[in-house]
Z-matrix of the N, CA and C atoms (Angstrom, degrees):
N
C 1 1.437
C 2 1.522 1 110.30
N 3 1.301 2 118.58 1 -35.01
C 4 1.459 3 121.74 2 179.76
C 5 1.524 4 109.93 3 -64.38
N 6 1.339 5 116.02 4 -39.13
C 7 1.460 6 119.69 5 179.57
C 8 1.520 7 110.93 6 -61.86
N 9 1.316 8 119.01 7 -41.40
C 10 1.465 9 122.98 8 178.59
C 11 1.520 10 111.23 9 -65.28
N 12 1.322 11 117.24 10 -41.44
C 13 1.463 12 121.40 11 179.48
C 14 1.523 13 110.49 12 -65.28
N 15 1.329 14 117.34 13 -41.83
C 16 1.463 15 121.45 14 178.03
C 17 1.515 16 110.32 15 -62.87
N 18 1.317 17 116.51 16 -41.89
C 19 1.456 18 121.13 17 179.07
C 20 1.528 19 110.86 18 -64.68
N 21 1.330 20 116.82 19 -41.95
C 22 1.465 21 120.65 20 178.86
C 23 1.518 22 110.79 21 -64.81
N 24 1.326 23 117.65 22 -40.45
C 25 1.462 24 122.02 23 178.82
C 26 1.531 25 110.12 24 -64.14
N 27 1.320 26 117.33 25 -43.45
C 28 1.465 27 121.35 26 178.71
C 29 1.523 28 110.48 27 -62.77
N 30 1.338 29 116.67 28 -41.75
C 31 1.461 30 120.14 29 178.11
C 32 1.522 31 111.22 30 -64.77
N 33 1.331 32 117.22 31 -40.26
C 34 1.466 33 121.32 32 179.28
C 35 1.521 34 110.12 33 -64.34
N 36 1.323 35 117.69 34 -44.96
C 37 1.471 36 121.15 35 178.23
C 38 1.519 37 111.13 36 -63.42
N 39 1.311 38 116.95 37 -40.86
C 40 1.464 39 120.10 38 178.38
C 41 1.526 40 110.34 39 -63.60
N 42 1.318 41 117.45 40 -40.04
C 43 1.467 42 121.29 41 177.87
C 44 1.515 43 110.98 42 -64.92
N 45 1.333 44 117.43 43 -43.39
C 46 1.467 45 121.23 44 179.00
C 47 1.521 46 109.91 45 -62.59
N 48 1.323 47 116.63 46 -44.99
C 49 1.472 48 120.03 47 179.21
C 50 1.525 49 111.11 48 -62.21
N 51 1.318 50 117.12 49 -41.45
C 52 1.458 51 120.55 50 178.73
C 53 1.522 52 110.11 51 -62.42
N 54 1.319 53 117.45 52 -43.99
C 55 1.468 54 120.65 53 178.61
C 56 1.521 55 111.01 54 -62.60
N 57 1.308 56 116.59 55 -39.26
C 58 1.465 57 120.49 56 179.22
C 59 1.520 58 109.97 57 -64.03
N 60 1.325 59 116.94 58 -47.93
C 61 1.461 60 120.49 59 -179.72
C 62 1.525 61 110.69 60 -62.62
N 63 1.317 62 117.24 61 -41.73
C 64 1.467 63 120.42 62 178.36
C 65 1.525 64 110.82 63 -65.10
N 66 1.315 65 116.81 64 -39.73
C 67 1.464 66 120.73 65 177.43
C 68 1.517 67 111.40 66 -63.11
N 69 1.323 68 117.03 67 -43.12
C 70 1.467 69 120.79 68 178.21
C 71 1.519 70 111.00 69 -65.62
N 72 1.308 71 116.29 70 -38.84
C 73 1.453 72 120.12 71 176.95
C 74 1.523 73 110.24 72 -62.52
N 75 1.321 74 116.85 73 -42.55
C 76 1.459 75 121.60 74 177.16
C 77 1.526 76 110.40 75 -59.68
N 78 1.345 77 116.89 76 -45.66
C 79 1.464 78 120.47 77 179.85
C 80 1.525 79 111.28 78 -63.38
N 81 1.323 80 117.25 79 -39.59
C 82 1.464 81 120.53 80 179.52
C 83 1.531 82 110.56 81 -65.52
N 84 1.320 83 116.39 82 -41.19
C 85 1.465 84 120.08 83 178.37
C 86 1.521 85 110.19 84 -66.61
N 87 1.336 86 116.63 85 -41.42
C 88 1.467 87 119.79 86 178.49
C 89 1.520 88 110.97 87 -62.24
N 90 1.329 89 117.11 88 -39.62
C 91 1.469 90 120.46 89 178.61
C 92 1.525 91 110.26 90 -66.00
N 93 1.324 92 116.91 91 -40.22
C 94 1.457 93 120.20 92 179.10
C 95 1.523 94 111.26 93 -65.88
N 96 1.316 95 116.79 94 -42.39
C 97 1.460 96 120.80 95 178.93
C 98 1.521 97 110.44 96 -65.06
N 99 1.329 98 117.01 97 -41.32
C 100 1.470 99 120.47 98 179.29
C 101 1.517 100 110.12 99 -61.91
N 102 1.317 101 117.29 100 -33.83
C 103 1.459 102 121.12 101 179.86
C 104 1.507 103 113.69 102 -78.92
N 105 1.319 104 117.83 103 -10.50
C 106 1.466 105 121.38 104 -177.26
C 107 1.511 106 112.64 105 -99.55
N 108 1.322 107 117.82 106 10.31
C 109 1.462 108 120.20 107 -179.87
C 110 1.508 109 110.78 108 -61.26
N 111 1.309 110 116.87 109 142.35
C 112 1.463 111 120.92 110 -179.51
C 113 1.490 112 110.22 111 -100.24
N 114 1.249 113 116.53 112 -139.29
C 115 1.457 114 120.72 113 177.60
C 116 1.494 115 110.78 114 109.32
N 117 1.315 116 116.09 115 -102.48
C 118 1.440 117 120.96 116 -179.35
C 119 1.512 118 112.00 117 69.82
N 120 1.336 119 118.37 118 17.84
C 121 1.458 120 120.64 119 177.48
C 122 1.505 121 114.05 120 83.59
N 123 1.308 122 119.37 121 3.38
C 124 1.456 123 121.18 122 -179.19
C 125 1.513 124 109.64 123 -103.42
N 126 1.323 125 115.40 124 142.90
C 127 1.457 126 121.02 125 177.67
C 128 1.512 127 109.17 126 -126.93
N 129 1.327 128 116.14 127 136.26
C 130 1.460 129 119.01 128 176.32
C 131 1.522 130 108.44 129 -78.29
N 132 1.316 131 115.31 130 146.57
C 133 1.466 132 119.93 131 177.77
C 134 1.509 133 109.93 132 -66.48
N 135 1.318 134 116.77 133 158.47
C 136 1.457 135 121.58 134 -177.29
C 137 1.518 136 111.65 135 -60.87
N 138 1.323 137 116.96 136 -30.41
C 139 1.460 138 119.12 137 -178.46
C 140 1.526 139 112.31 138 -89.28
N 141 1.344 140 117.42 139 4.42
C 142 1.455 141 120.64 140 178.60
C 143 1.514 142 112.16 141 77.54
N 144 1.294 143 118.51 142 5.11
C 145 1.464 144 122.20 143 -177.75
C 146 1.508 145 112.17 144 -88.44
N 147 1.292 146 115.23 145 -104.55
C 148 1.450 147 122.28 146 -172.61
C 149 1.534 148 112.07 147 -70.53
N 150 1.325 149 115.21 148 141.74
C 151 1.456 150 121.09 149 176.50
C 152 1.519 151 108.17 150 -106.19
N 153 1.339 152 115.82 151 133.77
C 154 1.459 153 119.45 152 179.39
C 155 1.516 154 109.78 153 -117.83
N 156 1.322 155 114.74 154 148.38
C 157 1.456 156 120.61 155 177.14
C 158 1.511 157 107.52 156 -126.44
N 159 1.324 158 115.87 157 130.66
C 160 1.448 159 120.53 158 179.05
C 161 1.515 160 108.40 159 -115.68
N 162 1.325 161 116.99 160 126.27
C 163 1.450 162 121.29 161 178.06
C 164 1.506 163 108.07 162 -103.49
N 165 1.328 164 115.89 163 120.31
C 166 1.453 165 121.07 164 -177.48
C 167 1.524 166 110.00 165 -83.60
N 168 1.283 167 118.00 166 -38.80
C 169 1.459 168 122.03 167 -179.56
C 170 1.508 169 109.37 168 173.57
N 171 1.300 170 115.66 169 170.32
C 172 1.449 171 119.10 170 178.94
C 173 1.514 172 109.58 171 -91.87
N 174 1.316 173 115.75 172 148.91
C 175 1.444 174 121.49 173 -179.41
C 176 1.513 175 108.95 174 -102.91
N 177 1.324 176 116.30 175 128.44
C 178 1.454 177 122.09 176 177.30
C 179 1.515 178 107.49 177 -92.92
N 180 1.324 179 117.01 178 112.86
C 181 1.461 180 120.59 179 -178.78
C 182 1.515 181 111.94 180 -100.58
N 183 1.324 182 117.40 181 8.71
C 184 1.463 183 119.16 182 -178.13
C 185 1.517 184 112.66 183 -77.45
N 186 1.305 185 118.51 184 -20.30
C 187 1.462 186 121.64 185 179.14
C 188 1.523 187 108.93 186 -132.62
N 189 1.310 188 115.55 187 164.00
C 190 1.450 189 119.53 188 176.79
C 191 1.505 190 111.65 189 115.58
N 192 1.311 191 116.38 190 -178.70
C 193 1.460 192 120.78 191 -175.88
C 194 1.519 193 111.95 192 -77.15
N 195 1.304 194 116.31 193 90.87
C 196 1.456 195 121.78 194 178.33
C 197 1.519 196 107.51 195 -112.14
N 198 1.324 197 116.81 196 126.20
C 199 1.456 198 120.13 197 178.19
C 200 1.520 199 109.21 198 -66.26
N 201 1.311 200 116.30 199 136.23
C 202 1.456 201 121.16 200 177.49
C 203 1.526 202 107.52 201 -86.36
N 204 1.312 203 116.20 202 93.31
C 205 1.455 204 122.18 203 -178.88
C 206 1.511 205 109.76 204 -125.34
N 207 1.302 206 114.61 205 164.79
C 208 1.453 207 119.09 206 170.82
C 209 1.518 208 107.29 207 -63.81
N 210 1.317 209 117.58 208 154.15
C 211 1.466 210 119.16 209 179.11
C 212 1.529 211 110.91 210 -54.78
N 213 1.314 212 115.54 211 145.49
C 214 1.459 213 120.76 212 178.98
C 215 1.516 214 107.71 213 -111.56
N 216 1.294 215 116.13 214 140.35
C 217 1.458 216 122.18 215 178.63
C 218 1.513 217 109.26 216 169.85
N 219 1.318 218 116.83 217 175.08
C 220 1.464 219 120.99 218 -173.95
C 221 1.528 220 114.77 219 -57.51
N 222 1.333 221 117.67 220 -26.55
C 223 1.466 222 119.69 221 -176.48
C 224 1.524 223 113.82 222 -96.01
N 225 1.331 224 118.36 223 8.55
C 226 1.457 225 120.58 224 178.51
C 227 1.522 226 110.86 225 -82.71
N 228 1.312 227 115.41 226 160.82
C 229 1.465 228 120.65 227 178.82
C 230 1.521 229 111.13 228 -56.16
N 231 1.329 230 116.13 229 -46.05
C 232 1.459 231 120.48 230 -178.81
C 233 1.523 232 111.13 231 -58.33
N 234 1.317 233 116.75 232 -51.22
C 235 1.468 234 120.01 233 -176.24
C 236 1.526 235 111.96 234 -66.62
N 237 1.315 236 116.93 235 -40.23
C 238 1.474 237 118.72 236 177.50
C 239 1.522 238 110.11 237 -62.51
N 240 1.322 239 116.68 238 -37.91
C 241 1.462 240 120.62 239 -177.92
C 242 1.522 241 112.21 240 -67.34
N 243 1.335 242 117.28 241 -41.67
C 244 1.468 243 118.59 242 -176.09
C 245 1.517 244 113.19 243 -86.51
N 246 1.335 245 118.37 244 -18.88
C 247 1.463 246 119.12 245 -177.09
C 248 1.527 247 114.23 246 -104.18
N 249 1.318 248 118.20 247 -21.26
C 250 1.461 249 120.74 248 -177.59
C 251 1.522 250 110.71 249 -85.52
N 252 1.317 251 115.49 250 128.20
C 253 1.467 252 119.19 251 178.89
C 254 1.523 253 111.59 252 -69.82
N 255 1.331 254 117.74 253 -14.69
C 256 1.462 255 120.16 254 179.96
C 257 1.527 256 112.57 255 -101.16
N 258 1.324 257 117.67 256 9.67
C 259 1.464 258 120.04 257 178.79
C 260 1.522 259 110.39 258 -73.36
N 261 1.325 260 115.72 259 159.60
C 262 1.464 261 120.62 260 179.13
C 263 1.529 262 110.95 261 -57.39
N 264 1.323 263 116.45 262 -42.05
C 265 1.464 264 121.16 263 -179.71
C 266 1.521 265 111.45 264 -60.91
N 267 1.315 266 117.50 265 -51.22
C 268 1.462 267 120.84 266 -176.34
C 269 1.527 268 112.98 267 -72.74
N 270 1.320 269 117.48 268 -34.78
C 271 1.465 270 119.20 269 176.18
C 272 1.525 271 110.72 270 -65.21
N 273 1.329 272 116.17 271 -43.04
C 274 1.463 273 119.59 272 178.78
C 275 1.529 274 110.56 273 -62.66
N 276 1.330 275 116.38 274 -42.77
C 277 1.470 276 120.02 275 179.92
C 278 1.519 277 111.11 276 -63.81
N 279 1.319 278 116.93 277 -43.51
C 280 1.466 279 119.17 278 -177.91
C 281 1.526 280 112.24 279 -70.41
N 282 1.335 281 116.75 280 -22.77
C 283 1.464 282 120.53 281 177.53
C 284 1.516 283 112.82 282 -93.27
N 285 1.334 284 117.32 283 0.89
C 286 1.456 285 120.81 284 178.96
C 287 1.513 286 113.94 285 76.85
N 288 1.342 287 117.99 286 18.19
C 289 1.463 288 122.29 287 178.81
C 290 1.527 289 108.41 288 -90.70
N 291 1.327 290 116.26 289 76.76
C 292 1.458 291 120.92 290 -172.19
C 293 1.521 292 113.43 291 -75.77
N 294 1.324 293 118.05 292 -18.72
C 295 1.464 294 119.78 293 172.92
C 296 1.529 295 109.10 294 -65.65
N 297 1.330 296 117.03 295 -41.41
C 298 1.462 297 120.93 296 177.48
C 299 1.519 298 110.79 297 -69.36
N 300 1.332 299 117.65 298 -36.40
C 301 1.466 300 120.73 299 177.30
C 302 1.527 301 109.53 300 -60.53
N 303 1.328 302 117.00 301 -47.40
C 304 1.470 303 121.10 302 179.31
C 305 1.526 304 110.11 303 -61.27
N 306 1.319 305 116.74 304 -44.05
C 307 1.470 306 121.76 305 179.75
C 308 1.522 307 110.58 306 -61.96
N 309 1.326 308 116.86 307 -42.41
C 310 1.465 309 120.24 308 -177.19
C 311 1.528 310 110.93 309 -68.76
N 312 1.337 311 118.50 310 -39.20
C 313 1.462 312 120.74 311 175.85
C 314 1.519 313 109.86 312 -60.23
N 315 1.342 314 116.74 313 -40.80
C 316 1.466 315 120.50 314 179.30
C 317 1.537 316 109.68 315 -62.60
N 318 1.318 317 117.18 316 -41.28
C 319 1.467 318 121.08 317 179.78
C 320 1.528 319 111.69 318 -66.99
N 321 1.318 320 117.53 319 -33.19
C 322 1.467 321 121.62 320 -179.93
C 323 1.526 322 112.79 321 -82.77
N 324 1.306 323 117.60 322 -9.79
C 325 1.457 324 121.71 323 -172.58
C 326 1.525 325 113.15 324 -55.00
N 327 1.313 326 118.30 325 -36.19
C 328 1.469 327 120.48 326 -178.37
C 329 1.522 328 112.84 327 -67.02
N 330 1.315 329 117.35 328 -15.05
C 331 1.465 330 121.63 329 179.95
C 332 1.532 331 112.54 330 -81.65
N 333 1.325 332 117.05 331 -9.43
C 334 1.459 333 121.85 332 -176.64
C 335 1.525 334 111.06 333 -99.32
N 336 1.343 335 117.45 334 151.41
C 337 1.463 336 120.99 335 176.61
C 338 1.529 337 111.54 336 -63.09
N 339 1.321 338 115.64 337 159.88
C 340 1.464 339 121.48 338 -177.90
C 341 1.518 340 113.11 339 -55.19
N 342 1.340 341 117.36 340 -39.06
C 343 1.462 342 119.10 341 -176.70
C 344 1.524 343 113.16 342 -68.65
N 345 1.332 344 117.93 343 -15.03
C 346 1.466 345 120.66 344 177.65
C 347 1.530 346 112.92 345 -97.09
N 348 1.321 347 117.86 346 -5.96
C 349 1.459 348 120.82 347 -178.46
C 350 1.534 349 113.13 348 -55.62
N 351 1.340 350 118.50 349 -45.04
C 352 1.480 351 117.95 350 177.91
C 353 1.533 352 112.43 351 -62.08
N 354 1.326 353 117.40 352 -31.93
C 355 1.470 354 120.37 353 178.68
C 356 1.527 355 110.73 354 -68.91
N 357 1.329 356 116.65 355 -38.15
C 358 1.468 357 119.22 356 177.83
C 359 1.530 358 109.18 357 -66.30
N 360 1.345 359 117.10 358 -41.53
C 361 1.464 360 120.01 359 175.86
C 362 1.530 361 110.73 360 -57.12
N 363 1.320 362 116.31 361 -41.18
C 364 1.464 363 121.35 362 179.72
C 365 1.526 364 110.77 363 -66.01
N 366 1.334 365 117.44 364 -41.80
C 367 1.470 366 120.45 365 177.00
C 368 1.525 367 110.92 366 -61.08
N 369 1.327 368 116.26 367 -45.73
C 370 1.463 369 120.07 368 179.82
C 371 1.531 370 109.98 369 -59.80
N 372 1.323 371 116.41 370 -43.03
C 373 1.464 372 120.64 371 177.95
C 374 1.532 373 111.10 372 -61.42
N 375 1.334 374 116.10 373 -46.40
C 376 1.471 375 120.40 374 -178.90
C 377 1.515 376 112.50 375 -62.78
N 378 1.343 377 116.70 376 -46.76
C 379 1.463 378 119.02 377 179.01
C 380 1.523 379 111.26 378 -67.64
N 381 1.336 380 117.04 379 -28.55
C 382 1.464 381 120.11 380 174.42
C 383 1.525 382 111.20 381 -64.46
N 384 1.326 383 116.52 382 -40.32
C 385 1.468 384 120.86 383 177.01
C 386 1.522 385 110.81 384 -62.64
N 387 1.326 386 115.68 385 -43.07
C 388 1.468 387 120.07 386 -179.80
C 389 1.529 388 110.33 387 -67.78
N 390 1.339 389 117.00 388 -36.50
C 391 1.468 390 120.20 389 177.98
C 392 1.525 391 110.30 390 -62.87
N 393 1.331 392 116.63 391 -38.64
C 394 1.462 393 120.61 392 179.89
C 395 1.522 394 112.01 393 -70.53
N 396 1.331 395 116.56 394 -32.52
C 397 1.464 396 121.09 395 -179.44
C 398 1.524 397 109.18 396 -151.87
N 399 1.346 398 118.08 397 99.45
C 400 1.469 399 120.80 398 -178.32
C 401 1.518 400 114.38 399 -55.81
N 402 1.321 401 117.98 400 -22.11
C 403 1.462 402 120.05 401 176.84
C 404 1.529 403 111.87 402 -68.16
N 405 1.327 404 117.21 403 -11.56
C 406 1.460 405 122.29 404 178.88
C 407 1.528 406 112.06 405 -88.64
N 408 1.326 407 118.33 406 9.42
C 409 1.474 408 121.32 407 -176.47
C 410 1.525 409 112.09 408 -54.04
N 411 1.302 410 117.05 409 -35.01
C 412 1.464 411 119.97 410 -177.24
C 413 1.521 412 112.57 411 -64.67
N 414 1.328 413 117.46 412 -15.18
C 415 1.465 414 120.13 413 178.50
C 416 1.534 415 110.57 414 -60.53
N 417 1.324 416 117.82 415 -28.33
C 418 1.462 417 121.20 416 -179.21
C 419 1.523 418 112.39 417 -66.68
N 420 1.320 419 117.35 418 -16.20
C 421 1.459 420 121.19 419 177.70
C 422 1.522 421 112.97 420 -94.49
N 423 1.343 422 116.77 421 6.62
C 424 1.462 423 121.01 422 -178.89
C 425 1.525 424 110.29 423 -113.91
N 426 1.323 425 114.96 424 167.15
C 427 1.461 426 120.74 425 178.10
C 428 1.532 427 108.81 426 -73.92
N 429 1.281 428 119.37 427 138.46
C 430 1.462 429 132.40 428 6.94
C 431 1.530 430 113.45 429 -94.08
N 432 1.332 431 116.79 430 0.92
C 433 1.460 432 120.18 431 -173.93
C 434 1.525 433 111.89 432 -68.56
N 435 1.324 434 117.25 433 -40.33
C 436 1.464 435 120.29 434 179.64
C 437 1.521 436 110.23 435 -61.58
N 438 1.326 437 117.64 436 -42.22
C 439 1.464 438 121.07 437 179.41
C 440 1.531 439 110.40 438 -63.50
N 441 1.331 440 116.66 439 -38.30
C 442 1.467 441 120.52 440 178.57
C 443 1.526 442 110.44 441 -65.37
N 444 1.333 443 116.73 442 -44.94
C 445 1.472 444 120.66 443 178.26
C 446 1.529 445 109.61 444 -60.96
N 447 1.331 446 116.77 445 -45.15
C 448 1.468 447 120.39 446 -179.85
C 449 1.527 448 111.70 447 -61.41
N 450 1.336 449 117.18 448 -43.43
C 451 1.469 450 120.88 449 -179.19
C 452 1.524 451 111.13 450 -64.40
N 453 1.315 452 116.70 451 -42.83
C 454 1.472 453 120.81 452 179.73
C 455 1.520 454 110.09 453 -67.54
N 456 1.335 455 117.31 454 -42.09
C 457 1.464 456 120.68 455 178.62
C 458 1.528 457 111.21 456 -63.88
N 459 1.308 458 117.63 457 -39.50
C 460 1.466 459 121.00 458 178.27
C 461 1.527 460 109.92 459 -62.67
N 462 1.323 461 116.69 460 -46.15
C 463 1.461 462 120.62 461 -179.46
C 464 1.526 463 111.03 462 -63.67
N 465 1.338 464 116.82 463 -51.53
C 466 1.470 465 118.60 464 -177.16
C 467 1.526 466 111.23 465 -68.48
N 468 1.333 467 117.33 466 -30.05
C 469 1.465 468 119.97 467 177.38
C 470 1.516 469 111.90 468 -62.54
N 471 1.337 470 116.77 469 -38.70
C 472 1.466 471 119.67 470 179.77
C 473 1.529 472 111.40 471 -86.50
N 474 1.305 473 118.35 472 -35.22
C 475 1.469 474 121.60 473 -175.98
C 476 1.520 475 112.40 474 -76.62
N 477 1.302 476 117.67 475 -25.56
C 478 1.465 477 120.91 476 -173.01
C 479 1.526 478 113.80 477 -104.54
N 480 1.324 479 116.97 478 12.90
C 481 1.471 480 119.98 479 177.68
C 482 1.504 481 110.86 480 -64.66
């Protein structure tokens, strides 16, 4: 009977790990897709022919509510961490070390604008739950964790292009 229980436990852990890896793969693909959005203010004509661009006005970015952050771009710490498969964050996630994932999100939190701070807190909370019990991994696909993941992916998708 012990042999059967050990086998069942190993199968359950393997299933949980597979779900975690698939979930991370899904998040990575979603982040990549979010970063590939086009647009640029141009619209194709209905007949697929001529493309028109309409300029409404110029935007003055010298004043206004601008978050005082370190520069954002592909070579920043934040972008390297979320996009590199060999980063501490992604290695920990792929190995199921969710305590380190939560810790790393907390360390990266200062790199995000003020309006995303609550989302980072939510991510840290969610990964903390998963670290305490890997069977809780599916919680990351529920509210409010899914919204936090989506908001962070949207930001990093545009900021890290």
